[in-house]
C-alpha positions as CSV (number, residue, x, y, z in Angstrom):
1,X,-177.9,102.6,9.4
2,X,-179.0,102.2,5.9
3,X,-178.4,98.5,5.1
4,X,-178.3,99.5,1.4
5,X,-175.0,101.3,2.0
6,X,-173.2,98.0,2.7
7,X,-173.6,96.4,-0.8
8,X,-170.4,96.9,-2.1
9,X,-168.6,96.1,1.2
10,X,-170.9,92.9,1.5
11,X,-169.9,92.0,-2.2
12,X,-166.3,92.0,-1.6
13,X,-166.6,90.2,2.1
14,X,-168.7,87.4,0.2
15,X,-165.3,86.6,-2.0
16,X,-163.2,86.9,1.2
17,X,-165.4,84.1,3.0
18,X,-164.1,81.8,0.2
19,X,-160.7,82.5,1.4
20,X,-161.5,81.4,5.1
21,X,-159.8,78.2,6.5
22,X,-162.2,75.2,5.9
23,X,-162.5,72.4,8.0
24,X,-160.5,70.2,5.6
25,X,-157.5,72.2,5.8
26,X,-158.0,72.7,9.5
27,X,-157.9,69.0,9.9
28,X,-154.7,68.9,7.7
29,X,-153.1,70.7,10.0
30,X,-154.3,68.9,12.9
31,X,-152.9,65.8,11.7
32,X,-149.6,67.4,10.7
33,X,-146.2,66.1,12.3
34,X,-145.3,69.4,13.8
35,X,-145.4,73.2,13.8
36,X,-143.3,73.5,10.6
37,X,-145.5,71.6,8.8
38,X,-148.7,73.9,10.0
39,X,-146.8,76.7,8.5
40,X,-146.1,75.3,5.6
41,X,-149.7,74.7,5.1
42,X,-150.4,78.3,5.8
43,X,-148.4,79.0,3.3
44,X,-151.2,78.1,1.1
45,X,-153.3,80.6,2.4
46,X,-153.8,84.5,2.6
47,X,-151.5,84.1,5.6
48,X,-148.7,83.8,3.6
49,X,-148.7,87.8,3.6
50,X,-147.8,87.7,7.5
51,X,-145.5,84.4,7.4
52,X,-142.6,86.7,6.9
53,X,-143.5,88.3,10.6
54,X,-141.9,85.5,12.5
55,X,-138.2,84.3,12.2
56,X,-139.2,81.0,13.8
57,X,-142.3,79.1,14.3
58,X,-142.3,79.5,18.0
59,X,-143.1,82.9,16.9
60,X,-146.6,82.1,15.8
61,X,-148.2,84.7,17.6
62,X,-146.4,87.4,15.5
63,X,-148.1,86.0,12.4
64,X,-151.5,85.6,13.8
65,X,-151.5,89.2,14.8
66,X,-150.2,90.3,11.8
67,X,-153.1,88.8,9.9
68,X,-155.4,90.2,12.4
69,X,-154.3,93.6,11.9
70,X,-154.3,93.1,8.3
71,X,-157.9,91.9,8.3
72,X,-159.2,95.1,10.7
73,X,-157.6,97.3,8.4
74,X,-159.0,95.9,5.4
75,X,-162.6,96.0,7.2
76,X,-162.0,99.7,7.9
77,X,-161.2,100.2,4.2
78,X,-164.3,98.6,3.3
79,X,-166.9,100.7,5.4
80,X,-166.6,103.6,6.9
81,X,-169.0,102.5,9.7
82,X,-166.9,101.9,12.7
83,X,-169.3,100.3,14.9
84,X,-169.1,97.0,12.9
85,X,-165.5,96.5,13.5
86,X,-165.7,98.3,17.2
87,X,-168.2,95.7,18.3
88,X,-165.3,93.1,18.1
89,X,-162.0,95.3,18.8
90,X,-163.2,97.0,21.6
91,X,-162.0,94.0,23.7
92,X,-158.7,94.7,22.9
93,X,-159.0,98.5,23.6
94,X,-159.9,97.4,27.4
95,X,-157.8,94.6,27.7
96,X,-155.1,97.3,26.9
97,X,-156.5,99.2,29.8
98,X,-156.0,96.4,32.2
99,X,-152.6,96.0,31.3
100,X,-151.7,99.9,31.5
101,X,-152.9,99.8,34.8
102,X,-151.4,96.8,36.4
103,X,-148.1,98.0,34.5
104,X,-148.5,101.3,36.3
105,X,-149.8,99.9,39.8
106,X,-147.0,96.9,40.0
107,X,-144.3,98.8,38.3
108,X,-143.4,96.3,36.0
109,X,-143.0,96.1,32.2
110,X,-146.0,94.3,30.6
111,X,-145.7,95.9,26.9
112,X,-145.6,92.3,25.4
113,X,-149.0,92.0,26.7
114,X,-150.7,94.9,24.8
115,X,-152.8,94.1,21.5
116,X,-152.3,96.5,18.9
117,X,-155.4,96.1,16.5
118,X,-157.9,97.7,19.1
119,X,-160.5,100.4,17.6
120,X,-158.3,103.3,18.3
121,X,-154.4,104.6,18.9
122,X,-154.1,103.4,22.2
123,X,-150.6,105.1,22.7
124,X,-152.6,108.1,23.0
125,X,-154.6,106.8,25.7
126,X,-151.6,105.7,27.6
127,X,-149.8,108.9,27.3
128,X,-153.1,110.7,28.5
129,X,-153.2,108.2,31.6
130,X,-149.3,108.7,32.6
131,X,-149.5,112.5,31.9
132,X,-152.9,112.9,33.6
133,X,-154.2,114.9,30.6
134,X,-157.0,113.4,29.1
135,X,-158.2,116.1,26.6
136,X,-159.3,114.6,23.6
137,X,-159.8,110.8,25.0
138,X,-163.0,109.1,25.1
139,X,-165.0,109.9,28.2
140,X,-166.0,106.2,28.8
141,X,-162.4,105.4,28.7
142,X,-161.5,108.0,31.0
143,X,-164.1,107.2,33.6
144,X,-163.2,103.7,33.5
145,X,-159.3,104.4,34.3
146,X,-160.4,106.7,37.0
147,X,-162.5,104.4,38.9
148,X,-160.2,101.6,38.5
149,X,-157.4,103.9,39.8
150,X,-159.3,105.1,42.9
151,X,-160.2,101.6,43.6
152,X,-156.9,100.2,43.5
153,X,-155.9,103.1,45.8
154,X,-158.0,102.3,48.5
155,X,-158.2,98.3,48.2
156,X,-154.2,97.7,46.9
157,X,-156.1,94.8,45.0
158,X,-154.9,94.4,41.6
159,X,-157.7,91.8,40.8
160,X,-160.4,94.0,41.2
161,X,-158.8,96.0,38.1
162,X,-160.5,93.3,35.9
163,X,-163.6,93.4,37.7
164,X,-164.3,97.2,37.2
165,X,-162.8,97.1,33.7
166,X,-164.8,94.5,32.3
167,X,-167.8,96.0,34.0
168,X,-166.9,99.2,31.8
169,X,-166.5,97.2,28.6
170,X,-169.7,95.1,28.8
171,X,-171.7,98.1,29.4
172,X,-170.2,100.4,26.6
173,X,-170.4,97.4,24.3
174,X,-174.0,97.0,25.0
175,X,-174.6,100.6,24.5
176,X,-172.6,100.4,21.3
177,X,-174.8,97.4,19.8
178,X,-178.2,98.9,21.4
179,X,-177.3,102.0,19.1
180,X,-177.4,100.2,15.6
181,X,-180.6,98.8,16.1
182,X,-179.1,95.5,14.5
183,X,-180.6,92.2,16.0
184,X,-177.7,90.2,15.2
185,X,-175.5,92.9,17.0
186,X,-177.7,92.9,20.3
187,X,-178.1,89.5,20.4
188,X,-174.7,88.6,20.4
189,X,-173.7,91.1,23.0
190,X,-176.5,89.6,25.3
191,X,-175.5,86.3,24.7
192,X,-171.8,87.2,25.4
193,X,-173.1,88.9,29.0
194,X,-175.4,85.7,29.6
195,X,-172.9,82.7,29.0
196,X,-170.2,85.0,31.2
197,X,-172.6,85.4,33.7
198,X,-173.4,81.9,34.2
199,X,-169.8,80.6,33.7
200,X,-169.2,83.4,36.8
201,X,-172.0,82.1,38.8
202,X,-170.5,78.3,38.4
203,X,-167.1,79.9,39.5
204,X,-168.4,81.8,42.5
205,X,-170.4,78.6,43.9
206,X,-166.8,76.7,43.3
207,X,-165.1,79.4,45.3
208,X,-168.1,79.0,48.0
209,X,-168.4,83.2,48.0
210,X,-171.2,85.0,49.0
211,X,-174.0,87.1,47.2
212,X,-172.2,90.0,48.2
213,X,-168.9,88.8,45.7
214,X,-171.4,87.5,43.2
215,X,-173.0,91.0,42.9
216,X,-169.5,92.6,42.3
217,X,-168.5,90.3,39.5
218,X,-172.1,89.8,37.2
219,X,-172.3,92.0,34.6
220,X,-175.2,94.1,33.8
221,X,-177.5,94.1,30.5
222,X,-178.1,90.4,29.9
223,X,-181.2,88.7,28.9
224,X,-181.1,86.6,32.2
225,X,-181.7,88.8,35.3
226,X,-179.4,89.3,37.9
227,X,-181.9,88.5,40.4
228,X,-182.3,84.9,39.1
229,X,-178.8,84.4,39.0
230,X,-178.6,85.6,42.8
231,X,-181.3,83.0,43.6
232,X,-179.2,80.1,42.0
233,X,-176.2,80.9,44.3
234,X,-177.6,78.2,46.6
235,X,-178.9,75.6,44.3
236,X,-177.4,72.5,42.8
237,X,-176.5,72.2,39.4
238,X,-179.4,70.1,38.6
239,X,-181.6,72.7,39.7
240,X,-179.7,75.3,37.9
241,X,-180.2,73.5,34.8
242,X,-183.8,72.9,35.4
243,X,-184.2,76.7,36.5
244,X,-182.4,78.3,33.3
245,X,-183.3,75.7,30.5
246,X,-186.0,77.8,28.8
247,X,-183.5,80.9,28.6
248,X,-182.5,81.8,25.2
249,X,-179.1,80.2,25.7
250,X,-180.6,77.4,27.8
251,X,-180.1,74.3,25.4
252,X,-176.4,75.1,25.5
253,X,-176.1,76.0,29.1
254,X,-177.6,72.7,30.0
255,X,-174.8,71.2,27.7
256,X,-172.3,73.1,29.4
257,X,-173.3,72.3,32.9
258,X,-173.4,68.9,32.2
259,X,-169.7,68.7,30.8
260,X,-168.6,70.7,33.9
261,X,-170.3,68.2,36.2
262,X,-168.4,65.4,34.7
263,X,-165.2,67.0,34.3
264,X,-165.0,69.8,36.9
265,X,-163.7,72.1,34.2
266,X,-165.1,75.1,32.3
267,X,-162.9,74.5,29.3
268,X,-165.7,72.5,27.8
269,X,-168.2,75.1,28.8
270,X,-166.2,77.7,27.1
271,X,-166.2,75.7,23.7
272,X,-170.2,75.1,24.0
273,X,-170.4,79.0,24.5
274,X,-168.1,79.7,21.4
275,X,-170.1,77.3,19.5
276,X,-173.4,78.9,20.1
277,X,-172.1,82.2,19.3
278,X,-170.8,81.1,16.0
279,X,-174.4,79.5,15.1
280,X,-175.8,83.5,15.8
281,X,-174.0,83.9,12.1
282,X,-175.1,81.4,10.3
283,X,-177.9,83.8,8.6
284,X,-175.3,86.0,7.6
285,X,-173.7,83.2,5.1
286,X,-176.9,84.0,2.9
287,X,-177.5,87.6,3.3
288,X,-176.6,90.1,0.7
289,X,-177.7,93.6,2.4
290,X,-176.6,95.0,5.3
291,X,-174.0,94.9,7.9
292,X,-174.4,91.4,9.4
293,X,-172.1,89.7,6.7
294,X,-169.2,92.3,7.3
295,X,-169.5,91.7,11.0
296,X,-169.8,87.7,10.7
297,X,-167.0,87.6,8.4
298,X,-164.8,89.5,11.1
299,X,-166.1,87.2,13.8
300,X,-165.3,84.0,11.5
301,X,-161.8,85.4,11.2
302,X,-161.2,86.0,14.7
303,X,-162.5,82.2,15.7
304,X,-160.2,81.1,12.9
305,X,-157.1,82.8,14.3
306,X,-158.1,81.1,17.9
307,X,-158.4,77.6,16.1
308,X,-154.8,78.3,14.9
309,X,-153.6,79.4,18.1
310,X,-155.1,76.2,19.7
311,X,-153.3,74.2,16.9
312,X,-149.8,75.9,17.0
313,X,-149.7,75.8,20.9
314,X,-150.4,72.3,20.7
315,X,-148.0,71.0,18.2
316,X,-145.3,72.7,20.2
317,X,-146.3,71.1,23.0
318,X,-146.5,67.5,21.2
319,X,-150.1,67.0,22.0
320,X,-152.1,64.3,20.0
321,X,-154.4,65.2,17.1
322,X,-157.4,63.7,19.2
323,X,-156.7,66.1,22.3
324,X,-156.4,69.1,19.5
325,X,-159.6,68.1,18.0
326,X,-161.5,68.4,21.3
327,X,-160.3,71.9,21.9
328,X,-161.0,73.3,18.6
329,X,-164.3,75.2,17.9
330,X,-166.4,75.4,15.2
331,X,-165.6,77.2,12.2
332,X,-167.7,79.7,9.9
333,X,-167.5,77.7,6.8
C-alpha cells in the first residue's frame, strides 16, 4: 500500500471533515423540543440529501441509512483501495449472514434487519446460500455459513449463530488489517477485540458460567491473551482491574469497570470503549499522506450517525437533554 497513492483522496476528505457535525450543532439537536426540530437542523447539513427518503420523522432510520450509503459510495469513488472501507463495512456483511441464517432456520421474514451498505452485493450471497451454489462467493463467507449451518442442525440453538459468525468476522477482519501493515488499522481491530473480550468476561461472570462457556465466546487475535482472561474468571472486579491495568486499553478498562461496579450495566463501559476507539483517530486529523485520514473520516461518519440515532430515538421517547448527553459518545470534530 503506497502512502503517496492517497494524496488526492486525502485532500478531498479534509474538505469533507469540515462538514461533519460539530459539538455545538449536536448540542442544538439535544436541546431541540422534538424530533421535528432535529430534522430541521439536519436540513442545514449535508444530511439534506437524505431527508427526502423519509415521509415522516419517525422514519429517521431511512435518513441515516441513506446517508451512510452515500458516504460509502463516495469513499469507493475516492479510492480504489477497498480495504479502507471494508475494515468498517465488513461488520454489516457478517450481520447480514446472521440475519440470513436465522431467517432460514426460524422460518420467518427478517428482511427489515438486512443492512444495505456492506462491502459487497449481499443478494448474491443470499441467493447462493438458498440455492446451495456458492460459485464465485468469497470462501471465507462460505465457510462461516457452512459451519454455522452444521452447528445449528446439531444443536438447534439459534444463539450459537451469533457466536460462530462473530468468530469468523473478527478473524477475517484481523487478517484484513494485518495485510495492510498500517498500524492504525491493526490497533483498531485489536482494541475492538480486547474491549469485546473484556466485556464478554464481565457478562460471563454475571451469568455465572464456567471457563468452557467463556472459551466458546472469546475472540482470538487481541493484545490481551485469552489465558489471562480465563484466569480472571474467578477474580473479583477489583482484582481484574489490578491485573489488567497495564494493558494497552488498561486505563479505559478500569474506567469502564468502575462504572459497571456502580450501575451493574455495561452501557457506560461501551461508551468508554467507543470514546477510546475514537482517540485512535486523533493523529489522522493532521495527517496529509496515507490511507489513515480516509479511514478515520469514515469512522467519524459512522460515529456521527450513531450519535444521531441516539438523539432521534431519545426525542421520540421524550427523554430529557441531560439523559441524552449521558448517552452520547465523543465526536471526531
